[in-house]
C-alpha positions in Angstrom: -11.6 2.0 10.1 -8.6 3.5 8.4 -6.3 6.0 10.1 -7.3 7.4 13.5 -8.5 11.0 13.4 -7.5 11.4 9.7 -11.0 12.5 8.6 -10.8 15.3 11.2 -7.4 16.4 10.0 -8.7 16.5 6.4 -11.9 18.4 7.3 -10.8 21.6 5.6 -10.5 19.7 2.3 -14.0 18.3 2.4 -16.3 19.3 -0.5 -20.1 18.9 -0.8 -20.9 18.3 -4.5 -24.3 17.7 -6.1 -25.0 14.2 -7.2 -25.1 15.5 -10.8 -21.3 15.8 -10.5 -21.0 12.0 -11.1 -22.7 12.1 -14.5 -20.8 10.1 -17.1 -18.1 9.2 -14.6 -16.7 5.8 -13.8 -16.5 4.9 -10.1 -15.3 2.0 -8.0 -17.3 1.2 -4.9 -15.8 -0.5 -1.8 -18.8 -2.8 -1.3 -18.0 -3.6 2.3 -18.0 0.0 3.3 -21.4 0.7 1.7 -23.0 -2.3 3.3 -21.7 -1.2 6.7 -22.9 2.4 6.1 -26.4 1.2 5.1 -26.6 -1.2 7.9 -25.7 1.4 10.5 -28.3 3.9 9.0 -31.1 1.5 10.3 -29.9 0.0 13.5 -33.1 -1.6 14.5 -33.3 -5.4 14.8 -35.6 -5.8 11.8 -33.2 -4.1 9.4 -31.3 -7.2 8.6 -34.4 -9.4 8.4 -36.2 -6.8 6.2 -33.0 -6.2 4.2 -33.1 -2.5 4.6 -29.4 -2.2 3.8 -30.2 -3.9 0.4 -33.0 -1.5 -0.3 -30.7 1.4 0.4 -28.1 -0.1 -2.0 -30.8 -0.5 -4.7 -31.8 3.1 -4.5 -28.2 4.3 -4.5 -27.5 2.3 -7.6 -30.6 3.4 -9.5 -29.6 7.1 -8.8 -26.1 6.5 -10.2 -27.4 4.6 -13.2 -29.8 7.5 -14.1 -26.6 9.7 -14.4 -25.0 7.2 -16.8 -22.4 6.5 -14.1 -20.4 3.4 -14.8 -20.1 1.4 -11.6 -17.7 -1.4 -10.5 -18.1 -3.2 -7.2 -14.9 -4.1 -5.4 -15.1 -6.8 -2.7 -12.6 -7.6 0.0 -10.4 -10.7 -0.4 -8.2 -12.3 2.2 -7.3 -10.5 5.4 -3.7 -9.2 5.2 -1.3 -10.7 7.6 -0.3 -7.3 9.0 -4.0 -6.6 9.7 -4.7 -10.0 11.3 -3.8 -8.9 14.8 -6.2 -5.9 14.6 -8.9 -8.0 13.1 -8.7 -10.6 15.8 -8.8 -8.0 18.5 -11.9 -6.5 17.0 -13.6 -9.8 17.1 -12.2 -10.6 20.6 -11.0 -14.0 19.5 -7.5 -14.2 21.2 -5.5 -11.9 23.3 -2.6 -9.8 22.0 0.1 -12.1 23.4 -1.4 -15.2 21.8 -1.7 -13.5 18.5 2.0 -12.5 18.5 3.2 -16.0 19.5 2.1 -17.5 16.2 3.5 -16.7 12.7 0.8 -14.9 10.8 -0.3 -15.4 7.2 -3.1 -13.9 5.2 -6.4 -15.3 6.4 -9.3 -16.2 4.0 -12.6 -14.8 5.0 -15.5 -16.9 6.3 -17.8 -17.0 3.3 -20.6 -18.5 5.4 -20.8 -15.5 7.9 -23.8 -13.2 8.0 -21.8 -10.3 6.5 -20.5 -12.5 3.7 -24.1 -13.4 2.8 -25.0 -9.8 2.7 -22.1 -9.2 0.2 -23.4 -12.0 -2.0 -26.9 -10.5 -2.1 -25.4 -7.2 -3.1 -23.5 -8.9 -5.9 -26.6 -10.6 -7.2 -28.5 -7.3 -7.2 -25.6 -5.6 -9.0 -25.3 -8.2 -11.7 -29.0 -7.9 -12.5 -28.4 -4.1 -13.0 -25.4 -4.8 -15.2 -22.8 -3.9 -12.5 -19.7 -6.1 -12.4 -17.9 -7.1 -9.2 -14.2 -7.3 -8.9 -12.9 -9.6 -6.1 -9.6 -8.1 -4.8 -6.8 -10.2 -3.4 -6.8 -8.5 0.0 -8.0 -5.0 0.8 -10.9 -3.6 -1.4 -9.9 0.0 -0.8 -6.3 -0.8 -1.9 -7.7 -2.2 -5.2 -9.9 0.8 -5.7 -7.0 3.2 -5.1 -4.9 1.3 -7.6 -7.6 1.6 -10.3 -8.0 5.3 -9.5 -4.2 6.0 -9.6 -4.0 4.2 -12.9 -6.9 6.3 -14.3 -9.1 3.3 -14.7 -11.8 5.1 -12.7 -12.6 8.7 -11.9 -13.1 8.2 -8.2 -13.7 5.7 -5.3 -16.5 5.3 -2.9 -15.0 4.4 0.5 -15.3 5.4 4.1 -11.9 4.0 5.0 -9.5 6.9 5.3 -6.4 4.8 4.6 -7.5 4.7 0.9 -5.4 7.9 0.5 -2.4 5.9 1.8 -2.9 3.4 -1.0 -2.6 6.1 -3.6 -6.2 7.2 -4.3 -6.7 10.6 -5.9 -10.4 11.2 -5.6 -12.5 9.7 -2.8 -16.2 10.0 -2.2 -16.8 9.3 1.5 -20.6 9.4 1.6 -23.6 9.8 -0.6 -27.0 11.3 0.2 -30.1 11.0 -2.0 -32.4 13.5 -0.2 -33.0 17.1 -1.4 -31.7 16.4 -4.9 -28.7 14.3 -3.7 -25.1 15.2 -2.9 -21.8 13.5 -2.3 -18.9 14.2 0.2 -15.7 14.4 -1.9 -12.0 14.6 -1.0 -9.2 15.1 -3.5 -5.6 14.4 -2.9 -4.6 17.6 -4.8 -6.5 19.7 -2.3 -4.9 17.9 0.6 -1.4 18.7 -0.8 -2.2 22.3 -1.6 -4.1 23.2 1.6 -2.4 21.0 4.2 0.9 20.2 2.6 0.5 16.4 3.1 1.5 14.0 0.4 1.1 10.2 0.4 4.3 9.7 2.5 3.1 12.2 5.1 -0.2 10.4 5.5 1.6 7.1 5.9 3.7 8.7 8.7 0.5 10.0 10.4 -0.9 6.5 10.3 2.3 5.2 12.0 2.1 7.9 14.7 -1.7 8.0 15.3 -2.5 4.3 14.6 -4.3 2.5 11.9 -5.4 -1.0 10.9 -1.7 -1.9 10.4 -0.2 -0.2 13.5 -1.1 0.7 17.1 0.4 4.2 16.9 2.8 5.9 19.3 1.6 6.6 22.8 1.5 10.3 23.6 1.1 11.5 20.1 -2.1 13.2 19.2 -3.2 14.7 15.9 -1.8 18.1 16.6 1.7 16.9 17.6 1.8 14.3 14.8 0.9 17.0 12.2 3.7 19.3 13.4 6.3 16.6 13.1 5.2 15.5 9.7 5.2 19.1 8.4 8.6 19.8 9.9 10.3 16.9 8.2 8.6 17.1 4.8 6.8 14.7 2.6 9.8 13.9 0.3 12.2 12.5 3.0 9.9 11.5 5.9 9.7 7.8 5.0 13.4 7.6 4.0 14.3 9.0 7.4 12.1 6.5 9.2 13.8 3.6 7.3 17.3 4.8 8.2 17.1 6.4 11.6 13.5 6.3 12.8 11.3 9.3 13.3 13.4 12.2 14.8 11.8 14.3 17.5 12.9 16.7 20.3 10.9 17.2 23.4 11.2 20.0 25.9 9.8 20.3 29.3 6.4 21.9 29.6 3.4 21.9 27.4 5.1 23.5 24.4 7.1 21.3 22.0 9.5 22.7 19.4 9.5 21.6 15.8 11.5 18.4 15.0 15.0 18.7 13.5 17.1 16.0 12.0 20.4 15.9 14.0 21.8 12.6 15.1 20.9 9.4 16.8 20.7 11.0 20.2 17.5 12.7 19.1 16.1 9.5 17.6 12.5 8.6 18.5 13.6 5.1 19.5 16.4 6.3 21.9 16.0 5.2 25.4 15.7 8.7 26.8 12.6 9.5 24.8 10.7 6.1 24.6 10.1 3.7 27.4 11.0 0.1 27.1 7.4 -1.0 26.6 7.0 1.3 23.6 10.3 0.0 22.2 8.9 -3.5 22.0 5.8 -2.1 20.1 7.4 0.3 17.7 10.7 -0.9 16.2 12.3 0.1 13.1 11.5 -3.0 11.1 7.8 -2.6 12.1 7.8 0.9 10.5 9.2 -0.6 7.4 6.5 -3.2 7.3 3.7 -0.7 7.8 5.1 1.7 5.1 5.5 -1.2 2.6 1.9 -2.4 3.3 0.6 0.9 2.1 3.1 1.5 -0.6 3.0 -2.0 -2.1 -0.4 -3.5 -1.4 -1.3 -6.9 -2.7 -3.7 -6.1 -5.6 -4.8 -7.3 -9.0 -2.7 -5.8 -11.7 -4.4 -3.3 -14.0 -3.6 -5.5 -16.9 -5.0 -8.7 -15.4 -7.9 -10.6 -16.9 -10.1 -9.9 -13.8 -9.7 -6.1 -14.2 -10.3 -6.3 -17.9 -13.6 -8.1 -17.4 -14.7 -5.6 -14.8 -14.2 -2.8 -17.3 -16.7 -4.3 -19.7 -20.2 -2.9 -19.6 -22.8 -5.5 -18.9 -26.4 -5.2 -20.1 -29.4 -4.6 -17.8 -31.2 -7.8 -17.1 -34.8 -7.0 -16.4 -36.1 -10.5 -15.7 -33.3 -11.3 -13.3 -33.8 -8.0 -11.5 -37.5 -8.7 -11.1 -36.7 -12.1 -9.6 -34.1 -10.6 -7.3 -36.5 -7.9 -6.0 -39.2 -10.4 -5.6 -37.0 -12.6 -3.5 -35.4 -9.8 -1.4 -38.2 -7.3 -1.0 -41.3 -9.1 -2.1 -41.9 -6.6 -4.9 -44.1 -7.4 -7.9 -42.6 -7.1 -11.4 -44.7 -3.9 -12.0 -43.3 -2.2 -8.9 -39.7 -3.2 -9.8 -40.2 -1.7 -13.3 -41.7 1.4 -11.8 -38.5 2.0 -9.8 -35.8 1.1 -12.3 -37.1 1.6 -15.9 -37.4 5.4 -15.8 -33.8 5.5 -14.6 -32.7 3.2 -17.4 -34.5 5.5 -19.8 -32.7 8.6 -18.5 -29.4 6.8 -18.8 -30.1 5.9 -22.4 -31.0 9.5 -23.1 -27.7 10.8 -21.6 -25.8 8.3 -23.8 -27.7 9.6 -26.8 -26.8 13.1 -25.8 -23.1 12.2 -25.5 -23.2 10.8 -29.0 -24.7 14.0 -30.4 -22.1 16.1 -28.5 -19.3 14.0 -29.9 -20.5 14.4 -33.4 -20.9 18.1 -32.9 -17.3 18.4 -31.6 -16.0 16.7 -34.7 -18.0 19.1 -36.8 -20.7 16.7 -38.0 -24.3 17.9 -37.7 -26.7 15.0 -38.1 -30.5 15.6 -38.0 -32.4 13.8 -35.2 -34.1 11.4 -37.6 -30.8 10.4 -39.3 -28.9 9.6 -36.1 -27.2 6.1 -36.2 -28.9 5.4 -32.9 -32.6 6.2 -32.6 -33.7 8.8 -30.1 -35.1 7.1 -26.9 -37.9 9.7 -26.7 -40.6 9.4 -29.3 -42.6 12.5 -28.2 -43.3 14.9 -25.3 -46.7 14.6 -23.8 -47.0 17.6 -21.5 -45.0 20.0 -19.3 -44.5 19.3 -15.6 -43.1 20.8 -12.4 -41.1 18.6 -10.0 -39.8 20.2 -6.8 -39.8 23.6 -8.6 -37.8 22.3 -11.6 -39.0 22.3 -15.2 -39.7 18.8 -16.5 -41.5 17.1 -19.3 -43.6 14.0 -19.4 -42.2 12.0 -22.3 -43.1 8.9 -24.2 -40.4 6.3 -24.7 -39.8 3.9 -27.5 -37.6 0.8 -27.8 -37.7 0.3 -24.0 -39.9 -2.6 -23.0 -42.1 -2.0 -20.0 -41.8 1.8 -20.0 -44.3 4.0 -21.8 -44.1 7.4 -20.1 -42.1 9.0 -17.4 -41.0 12.5 -16.2 -37.6 13.8 -17.4 -35.7 17.0 -16.6 -36.2 19.7 -19.2 -32.4 20.5 -19.2 -31.6 16.9 -20.2 -34.1 17.0 -23.1 -32.8 20.4 -24.2 -29.3 19.0 -24.5 -30.2 15.6 -26.0 -33.1 16.3 -28.4 -34.2 20.0 -28.6 -36.2 19.0 -31.7 -38.7 17.2 -29.5 -39.3 20.3 -27.5 -39.9 22.3 -30.7 -42.4 19.8 -31.9 -44.2 19.8 -28.6 -44.5 23.6 -28.5 -45.9 23.7 -32.1 -48.5 21.1 -31.2 -49.5 23.1 -28.1 -49.8 26.3 -30.1 -52.0 24.6 -32.7 -54.2 23.0 -30.0 -54.7 26.3 -28.2 -55.6 28.0 -31.4 -58.2 25.3 -32.2 -59.7 25.6 -28.8 -59.8 29.4 -28.8 -63.3 30.6 -29.8 -63.8 34.0 -31.5 -65.1 36.5 -29.1 -68.6 37.6 -29.8 -69.0 41.3 -30.1 -71.5 43.0 -27.9 -74.4 44.3 -29.9 -74.7 48.0 -30.3 -77.2 49.6 -27.9 -78.8 51.6 -30.7 -79.3 48.5 -32.8 -80.8 46.7 -29.8 -83.1 49.5 -29.1 -84.3 49.6 -32.7 -84.9 45.9 -32.7 -86.8 46.2 -29.5 -89.0 49.0 -30.8 -89.8 47.0 -34.0 -90.8 44.0 -31.9 -92.9 46.2 -29.6 -94.6 47.9 -32.6 -95.4 44.6 -34.2 -96.8 43.4 -30.9 -99.0 46.5 -30.6 -100.2 46.2 -34.2 -101.3 42.7 -33.5 -103.1 43.8 -30.4 -104.8 46.7 -32.1 -105.8 44.5 -35.0 -107.9 42.5 -32.7 -111.2 44.4 -32.2 -111.3 43.5 -28.6 -111.2 46.2 -26.0 -108.2 46.5 -23.7 -110.3 45.6 -20.7 -111.2 42.2 -22.1 -107.5 41.5 -22.5 -106.9 42.4 -18.9 -109.8 40.4 -17.6 -109.2 37.1 -19.4 -106.3 34.9 -18.5 -104.6 32.5 -20.8 -106.3 29.2 -21.4 -105.5 26.3 -19.0 -103.5 24.5 -21.7 -101.2 27.6 -22.1 -100.1 27.7 -18.4 -96.6 26.6 -19.2 -96.2 28.2 -22.6 -93.4 30.6 -23.1 -94.6 34.3 -23.4 -94.5 35.8 -26.8 -91.9 38.3 -25.7 -88.9 36.0 -24.8 -86.9 36.4 -21.6 -83.9 37.8 -23.5 -86.0 40.6 -24.9 -87.5 41.4 -21.5 -84.0 41.6 -19.9 -82.8 43.9 -22.6 -85.9 46.0 -22.2 -85.3 46.4 -18.5 -81.6 47.4 -19.1 -82.6 50.0 -21.8 -85.5 51.4 -19.8 -83.2 51.8 -16.8 -80.6 53.7 -18.7 -82.6 56.0 -21.1 -86.3 55.9 -20.3 -88.5 56.6 -17.3 -89.4 53.8 -15.1 -92.4 52.1 -16.6 -92.8 48.9 -14.7 -91.9 47.4 -11.4 -92.5 43.7 -11.3 -91.3 42.0 -8.1 -92.3 38.7 -6.6 -92.8 39.4 -2.9 -91.0 37.1 -0.3 -92.9 34.3 1.4 -93.9 36.4 4.4 -95.3 39.1 2.1 -97.3 36.9 -0.3 -100.7 37.6 1.4 -100.5 41.3 0.8 -99.3 43.5 -2.0 -96.5 45.8 -0.8 -97.4 49.4 -0.8 -94.2 50.4 -2.5 -95.1 48.3 -5.6 -98.6 50.0 -5.9 -97.1 53.4 -5.5 -94.4 52.8 -8.1 -96.7 51.3 -10.6 -99.2 54.2 -10.3 -96.3 56.6 -10.5 -94.9 54.9 -13.6 -98.3 55.1 -15.4 -98.6 58.8 -14.6 -95.2 59.6 -15.9 -95.6 57.7 -19.1 -99.0 59.3 -19.7 -97.5 62.7 -19.6 -94.3 62.2 -21.7 -95.0 59.5 -24.3 -97.4 56.7 -25.2 -97.2 53.9 -22.8 -95.1 51.1 -24.3 -94.6 48.7 -21.5 -96.4 45.4 -21.2 -97.4 44.7 -17.6 -97.5 41.0 -17.2 -97.5 39.7 -13.7 -99.1 36.5 -12.4 -100.5 37.0 -9.0 -99.6 34.7 -6.1 -101.8 31.9 -5.1 -103.1 33.9 -2.1 -103.9 36.8 -4.4 -105.9 35.0 -7.0 -109.3 35.4 -5.2 -109.0 39.2 -5.1 -108.1 41.8 -7.7 -105.2 44.0 -6.5 -106.1 47.6 -5.9 -103.6 48.8 -8.4 -105.4 47.1 -11.4 -108.6 49.2 -10.7 -106.5 52.4 -10.3 -104.7 51.7 -13.6 -108.0 51.0 -15.5 -109.5 54.2 -14.1 -106.4 56.2 -15.0 -106.6 54.8 -18.6 -110.2 56.1 -18.9 -109.0 59.6 -18.0 -106.2 59.4 -20.5 -108.5 58.3 -23.3 -110.9 61.1 -22.4 -108.1 63.6 -23.1 -107.6 62.0 -26.5 -104.2 60.5 -25.6 -103.1 57.3 -27.3 -103.1 54.2 -25.3 -100.3 51.6 -26.1 -100.2 49.7 -22.9 -101.9 46.4 -22.4 -102.4 45.2 -18.8 -102.8 41.5 -18.6 -103.9 39.9 -15.4 -104.7 36.2 -14.9 -108.0 35.7 -13.1 -108.4 33.2 -10.3 -109.4 29.7 -11.2 -113.0 30.3 -10.0 -113.4 33.3 -12.3 -112.1 31.8 -15.5 -115.5 30.6 -16.8 -117.3 33.9 -16.1 -117.8 36.3 -19.0 -115.7 39.3 -18.2 -117.1 42.9 -18.3 -116.2 44.7 -21.5 -115.4 48.3 -21.3 -115.0 50.3 -24.6 -112.1 52.7 -24.0 -112.8 54.5 -27.3 -116.3 55.7 -26.3 -116.8 58.8 -24.3 -116.4 58.1 -20.6 -119.6 58.1 -18.6 -120.5 60.6 -16.0 -119.1 59.6 -12.7 -119.3 61.2 -9.4 -116.4 63.1 -7.9 -113.6 60.8 -6.8 -111.3 61.1 -3.9 -107.8 61.9 -4.9 -104.7 61.3 -2.9 -101.4 62.8 -3.5 -98.2 60.8 -3.9 -94.9 62.6 -4.1 -92.4 61.6 -6.7 -88.7 61.2 -5.9 -87.8 64.2 -8.1 -90.4 66.6 -6.5 -93.4 66.5 -8.9 -96.9 65.2 -7.9 -99.4 63.0 -9.7 -103.1 62.2 -9.0 -104.0 58.7 -8.1 -107.8 57.9 -8.3 -109.2 56.0 -5.5 -111.8 53.5 -6.8 -112.8 52.0 -3.5 -116.2 53.9 -3.7 -116.9 53.3 -7.4 -120.4 52.4 -8.6 -119.4 48.8 -9.2 -118.6 48.4 -5.5 -121.9 50.0 -4.6 
């Protein structure tokens, strides 16, 4: 418990520090306080059976080990004689009168109790992790405070506020692992500077307010006790108590003046200030006993063999830890390794970093490969992000059971920056190998020239055949060529469409009608095709190859546009215009074996009767003639 209301009095001196503050520090842990804290954090009935307190202890320890924090457990010994009365009252064993009737001696703890068994389990877990345990003679917080005051440790973990009364300098009250982790820290130097309380003043507050060693003075609250202690001063407050008791002066009303040392009439133990019942509780010799219990606790000497053994670093025992976690939590060895080995690796990396820093301070610059201790990290695999922080996934060596894990980038930068440089060079080389040279876009002029050459070659092949154009349009490809790729490949056709759209008049519209339009040829396609043929006939030789396979529904009938185009070609040839367009149409299956009609386009056109002509307006205002062949002689 400690001193009543002392944590509230010291609230202004509380500091919240990141868990990283404990890196490379040596700390003593009041094991009983930690077990009570962890047990209270999960108050359900299954917490003891499931050993939730032990799991919480394991996670706290692995977090401290990852920071290369040297840990020493300190366990309680016998119960001090001066505390026995308070201890029995907490357990409700005997009443106060019965306790005072007997002569009290230090009482050994019941090692078979449930709490003692929990302490034993914590010791087994700690020894497997390489953490020694120091069994104190009486109070564990007193032993921690002695080690701290003798600079054998950098701080103490304890929730008992009377640890300051035993002489502790730095106390860590609590520890939290969430959100990166933090600790609640109090330092005696801050208490002296901000509040003006030294060790003697805190002992006086314990006498007035009550603690494990005293019941306190009735009628004194935190505010009044603080005023009295500040008025007397830390240097002479205990000496005054030993000689004359604690002086005070009370006035009527709510306000009380500051205490002044005058004479025995103003003594706290004078009959006019303290009732007879309080005189029996608080006597001068009792004050002396309380102050001596805090000033001269029964502890192991810093030079003792037990303390010396506790200061030795013990190795991590992987097999024992796996057995302990299997027995306590039912974990498999793989799960235990997954929890603890990455933390052990980080601890080894911090120790390697400390060695390089020490050599650098001395002025010795040793390359990474020539270090007396090999670097724990063999290589960096890839970069990671963990909760917004830059990290690296690294490969470990000389650490059994651990191949890879994620480590903070800052730690690697300090310990072995050469590994980061190697990783960056490998990444740059890999990216350069994967990077493909960008293919330059072909020049349009070159593409057009290539296209013209291909078209000219195609036209020469067609003209070399002595067949008329109509025979080419009437005959379809053989059955065995149904699935052959056209002579003009798809890339050439796509390029042709792009070039024609940009620099040449529209010469072909080929569109597959939707499902609902497959039975009829849309009027817009016929108009545009006829319009295209007229424009090409006026400006330049026709150079477009019409190649459209009719739909299944269209195979039994020749579209009207084919007749119009053929008639239009006859007119063009009659005017001595060159023809360079080949219209190819696949006949229906029923007409494939029929010998097609051959029309010689080079002979003079026969006399035909007057045809009906319909006018179609072009988008840019000009008009062309479209010949209607519906009343031709063939139909008649």
